[in-house]
C-alpha positions, 0 to 999 in steps of 0.5 A: 343288226343290234337289238337297238336297230333291230327295234328300230327296223321294226318300229319303220316297218311298222310305220310304213306298212300301216301308212301304207294299208289305208293309203291303199283305199284311195289309191287304186293304183297302189292298192293294184301294185300290193295285190301283185306283190301279195300274189307273189309273196303266197307263191314264194311263201306258200306255194300256189294256192297257198296262204303263208303263216304268221311266222314265214311272214315274219321272217320275211319281213324281217330279211327284207328290211334288214337286206333294203336298209343295208343297201341303202334304201329309206323310205322317201315315197310311196312308190319305190319297190321297197315299200309297195313290198312292206305294204303288201306283207303288211297286208297279208299279215292282215289276212292271216291274222285277221287284224 
């Protein structure tokens, strides 16, 4: 992926994450789905009971977003699997960084 495309993807992911985290406050269903993804991410990236660090989350998010877009995914629903996974990574990133 070239630098410009990578930058656009970064902005898209940031916007999805921020919008999704904000939407979780009024959507118990989305919050529950995000919570399930967060549990998976913690186990996958840091082991049972662990918390992944910022670097691991950023690398996972970059690879996940590039793969999703490479498969033709585009955010058109706040309920699709990719959207929820990106929101989960962004929510977990906020927990890790205190943001």
